[in-house]
C-alpha positions in Angstrom: 69.6 1.4 -22.5 66.3 2.8 -21.3 63.1 0.7 -22.0 60.0 2.8 -22.1 57.4 0.2 -22.9 57.2 -3.6 -23.1 57.3 -4.7 -26.7 54.2 -6.4 -28.0 55.0 -9.7 -29.7 51.9 -10.2 -31.9 52.3 -7.7 -34.7 51.7 -7.0 -38.4 55.2 -6.0 -39.0 58.1 -5.3 -36.5 60.0 -2.3 -37.8 63.2 -1.0 -36.2 63.6 2.7 -36.8 66.8 4.5 -35.8 66.6 8.2 -35.2 63.0 7.8 -34.0 63.0 11.1 -32.1 64.4 12.9 -35.1 62.5 15.0 -37.7 61.9 12.2 -40.3 62.1 9.3 -37.9 59.3 10.5 -35.6 57.0 11.3 -38.5 57.6 7.9 -39.9 56.8 6.2 -36.6 53.5 8.0 -36.5 52.4 6.8 -39.9 53.6 3.2 -39.4 51.8 3.0 -36.0 48.6 4.3 -37.7 48.6 1.4 -40.1 49.1 -1.1 -37.3 52.9 -1.9 -37.4 54.9 -2.5 -34.2 57.8 -0.1 -33.9 61.1 -0.3 -32.0 62.6 3.2 -31.9 66.2 4.0 -31.2 67.6 7.5 -30.6 70.6 8.8 -28.7 69.0 12.2 -28.0 72.3 14.1 -28.6 72.5 17.8 -28.2 73.5 18.7 -31.8 70.4 20.9 -31.6 68.0 21.7 -28.8 66.9 18.3 -27.4 63.6 19.8 -26.2 62.1 19.4 -29.7 63.2 15.7 -29.8 61.4 15.1 -26.5 58.3 16.9 -27.8 58.4 14.9 -31.1 58.7 11.7 -29.2 55.9 12.5 -26.9 53.5 12.2 -29.8 54.0 8.4 -30.0 55.9 7.4 -26.9 52.8 6.1 -25.1 51.4 4.2 -28.1 50.8 0.5 -27.2 52.8 -0.7 -30.2 55.8 1.6 -29.7 59.0 0.8 -27.7 61.7 3.5 -27.3 65.4 2.9 -26.6 67.9 5.6 -25.7 71.1 4.1 -27.2 73.8 5.2 -29.6 74.4 3.4 -32.8 78.2 3.3 -32.0 77.4 1.0 -29.0 77.9 -2.4 -30.8 76.7 -4.5 -27.9 73.5 -2.5 -27.3 72.6 -2.7 -31.0 73.1 -6.4 -31.1 70.9 -6.8 -28.0 68.1 -4.8 -29.7 68.1 -7.2 -32.7 68.3 -10.3 -30.5 65.6 -9.2 -28.1 63.1 -7.5 -30.3 63.6 -9.5 -33.6 62.5 -6.9 -36.1 61.5 -7.9 -39.6 62.5 -4.6 -41.3 64.9 -1.8 -40.5 64.8 1.9 -41.4 68.1 3.7 -40.5 67.5 7.4 -40.2 69.9 8.1 -37.3 72.9 10.1 -38.4 75.0 13.1 -37.5 73.5 15.7 -39.9 74.7 19.0 -41.1 77.1 19.9 -44.0 78.7 22.9 -42.3 79.0 21.2 -38.9 81.0 18.3 -40.6 83.7 20.8 -41.7 84.5 21.7 -38.0 83.7 18.3 -36.4 84.6 15.6 -38.9 85.2 12.7 -36.4 81.7 12.9 -35.1 80.5 11.8 -38.6 82.8 8.7 -38.6 81.4 7.4 -35.3 77.8 8.0 -36.1 77.4 7.7 -39.8 80.0 5.0 -40.6 80.7 3.0 -37.4 77.0 3.2 -36.4 75.8 2.1 -39.8 78.2 -0.8 -39.8 76.6 -2.0 -36.6 73.1 -1.8 -38.2 74.4 -3.8 -41.2 75.8 -6.4 -38.9 72.5 -6.7 -37.0 70.6 -7.0 -40.3 73.0 -9.7 -41.6 73.0 -11.8 -38.4 69.2 -11.6 -37.9 68.0 -12.1 -41.5 66.2 -8.8 -41.9 63.8 -8.7 -44.8 64.7 -5.2 -45.9 67.0 -2.4 -44.8 66.0 1.1 -45.9 68.5 3.8 -45.0 68.8 7.6 -45.4 71.4 8.8 -47.9 71.4 12.5 -49.1 71.4 14.7 -52.1 74.7 16.0 -50.7 76.4 12.9 -52.3 76.1 14.6 -55.7 78.8 17.0 -54.6 80.7 18.6 -57.5 78.2 17.2 -60.1 76.5 20.0 -62.1 74.5 18.0 -64.5 70.8 18.6 -63.7 68.6 17.1 -62.6 70.7 14.8 -60.4 70.2 11.2 -61.4 70.9 8.1 -59.3 72.4 6.7 -62.5 75.1 9.4 -62.5 78.5 8.9 -60.9 78.9 10.5 -57.5 82.6 10.3 -56.6 83.3 13.9 -55.8 81.7 14.8 -52.4 82.3 18.3 -51.0 82.0 17.6 -47.3 82.6 14.7 -44.9 78.9 14.5 -44.3 78.4 13.8 -48.0 81.3 11.3 -48.0 79.8 9.4 -45.1 76.5 9.1 -46.9 78.2 7.8 -50.0 80.1 5.4 -47.8 76.8 4.1 -46.5 75.7 3.3 -50.0 78.9 1.4 -50.7 78.8 -0.5 -47.4 75.2 -1.5 -48.0 76.1 -2.8 -51.5 78.8 -5.0 -50.0 76.3 -6.6 -47.6 73.7 -7.0 -50.3 76.3 -8.7 -52.5 77.9 -10.9 -49.8 74.9 -11.8 -47.7 71.9 -11.3 -50.0 70.6 -8.6 -47.7 68.0 -6.4 -49.5 69.0 -2.8 -49.0 67.6 0.5 -50.4 69.3 3.9 -50.0 67.1 7.0 -50.3 68.8 10.3 -51.3 66.6 12.9 -49.5 66.4 16.4 -51.0 66.2 19.3 -48.4 63.4 18.0 -46.2 61.3 20.7 -44.4 58.0 21.0 -42.6 56.4 20.9 -39.1 58.6 19.5 -36.3 61.7 20.2 -38.5 65.3 20.6 -37.3 66.2 24.0 -35.6 69.5 24.1 -37.5 67.7 24.2 -40.9 67.0 27.4 -42.8 63.2 27.3 -42.5 63.3 27.1 -38.7 66.1 29.6 -38.4 64.6 32.1 -40.8 61.2 32.0 -39.3 62.5 32.4 -35.8 64.8 35.4 -36.8 62.1 37.2 -38.7 59.7 37.0 -35.8 62.4 38.3 -33.5 63.3 41.2 -35.9 66.8 39.8 -36.4 68.5 39.6 -39.8 68.8 36.2 -41.5 72.1 35.0 -43.1 71.4 34.4 -46.8 74.2 32.4 -48.4 75.3 32.5 -52.0 73.5 35.9 -52.1 70.2 34.0 -52.3 71.0 32.6 -55.7 71.2 28.9 -55.0 68.3 26.6 -55.6 67.0 23.7 -53.6 64.6 20.9 -54.4 62.6 21.5 -51.1 60.7 18.3 -50.2 57.9 18.3 -47.7 58.1 15.9 -44.7 54.8 14.1 -45.5 56.0 13.4 -49.0 59.3 12.0 -47.7 57.5 9.7 -45.3 55.1 8.4 -47.9 58.1 7.7 -50.1 59.9 5.8 -47.4 56.9 3.6 -46.6 56.3 2.7 -50.3 60.0 1.7 -50.6 60.0 -0.2 -47.3 57.1 -2.3 -48.5 58.9 -3.4 -51.6 62.3 -4.9 -50.7 65.1 -4.2 -53.1 65.7 -6.8 -55.8 68.6 -7.6 -58.2 68.7 -6.1 -61.7 68.9 -9.1 -64.0 70.0 -6.9 -66.9 72.9 -5.2 -64.9 76.0 -5.1 -67.1 79.4 -5.2 -65.4 81.0 -3.6 -68.5 78.6 -0.7 -68.2 77.8 -0.7 -64.5 74.7 1.2 -63.5 75.4 3.1 -60.2 71.8 2.8 -59.0 71.3 -0.9 -59.3 73.2 -4.2 -59.1 73.2 -7.9 -59.5 72.7 -7.9 -55.7 69.4 -6.9 -54.1 70.5 -3.2 -53.8 68.8 0.0 -55.0 69.2 3.7 -54.8 66.4 6.3 -55.3 66.1 10.1 -55.1 63.2 11.5 -53.1 62.7 15.1 -54.1 59.9 17.2 -55.5 61.6 17.4 -58.9 61.1 21.2 -58.7 64.0 23.4 -57.6 63.1 26.7 -55.9 65.5 29.7 -55.6 66.3 30.6 -52.0 64.9 34.1 -52.4 61.6 32.6 -53.4 61.7 30.3 -50.4 62.2 33.4 -48.2 59.4 35.2 -49.9 57.1 32.3 -49.1 58.1 32.6 -45.4 57.5 36.4 -45.4 54.1 35.9 -46.9 53.1 33.2 -44.4 54.3 35.4 -41.5 53.0 38.7 -42.9 56.4 40.2 -42.2 59.5 41.2 -44.2 62.9 39.7 -43.5 66.1 41.6 -42.8 68.9 40.0 -44.7 72.7 39.7 -44.5 73.8 38.5 -47.9 76.8 36.1 -47.7 78.9 34.1 -50.2 78.5 30.4 -50.8 79.8 28.5 -47.8 82.5 25.8 -48.0 81.0 22.3 -48.6 77.7 23.7 -49.9 76.5 23.0 -53.5 74.9 25.8 -55.5 71.8 23.9 -56.7 70.0 20.6 -56.1 67.4 19.1 -58.4 66.1 15.5 -58.1 65.4 13.2 -61.1 62.7 10.9 -59.6 62.0 8.9 -62.7 62.9 5.6 -61.0 60.7 6.4 -58.0 57.7 7.0 -60.4 58.4 3.9 -62.4 58.9 1.5 -59.5 56.5 2.9 -56.9 54.1 5.1 -58.9 55.0 8.0 -56.6 56.3 11.5 -56.8 56.4 14.2 -54.0 53.8 16.9 -54.8 53.5 19.4 -51.9 54.3 23.0 -53.1 56.7 25.2 -51.1 53.8 27.7 -50.5 51.7 25.0 -48.9 54.6 23.4 -47.0 55.9 26.7 -45.6 52.4 27.8 -44.6 51.9 24.5 -42.7 55.3 25.0 -41.0 54.5 28.5 -39.9 51.1 27.5 -38.5 52.9 24.7 -36.6 55.8 26.9 -35.4 53.5 29.5 -33.8 51.9 26.8 -31.7 55.3 25.2 -31.0 56.6 28.4 -29.4 54.0 27.9 -26.6 54.8 24.2 -26.2 58.6 24.8 -25.9 58.3 27.4 -23.1 
């Protein structure tokens, strides 16, 4: 365990964020630090993708007086327990996970250790230390074989198409168990294709932009016909914060004879966070071409195993309970990414 900064005891709110050098985690740290919260960040800095970008993300908030960074793995039960015991957080946001649908097909056991065993350690820490609210990342991938659009949290999701998706569905079930047994408020957020500055290098926007600039062809799966509910990073972070500030509560009208998959008698909730506006992949590529002022060379490929053809988020519950709906258009978001990426190329040298 590496301690970068002594934790400050007097705080507005002490929030433990896992995956704090990750795409979403680092962006969340910045916003919570801006509003005055104290943050304990955990990240294992693995090499699933180039760790340089993790170090550069972290650099943005590493030296903040109210930030403490710990390089540990969620699978290390003893280290996780020490974090809860020593730092005594009030709230937890679990964003650490082994990501990637395609990677999960070739490396399934990696997902068990990180996404299931690691999450169990977080749940145990929350239970033993009376955490006020656990918010955790789920994924639109849990909708799997579902084809009813838009995807609703009130629909059944028992047919995942990858182990990554299955691990996220498992997290939702595990969280419900702890909410039911220990009255731990937990909220799962199903993110829909998050993109933007400081994004993951294994995601399409990063890969496409890099390849186009280098005059290399891009791999376009499902012949460019699938649609994604692309959701900009700032919108995701705002959604997380709104949810974090309102701990999950029980649904007093929950009916065990007609069980609602998104709520419970226990303090447990699920929400989609997506723009509620699916965009075809070819239109996404066109936005990148326009931002770069350069046409892409394309290798058209069939739909890959584990991928779903379309995603489309129903966010009615998010609007109803938090008066919030992501709003950034793909054109604006892609332009922001390209502006950032051209600067990042100089930083990463």
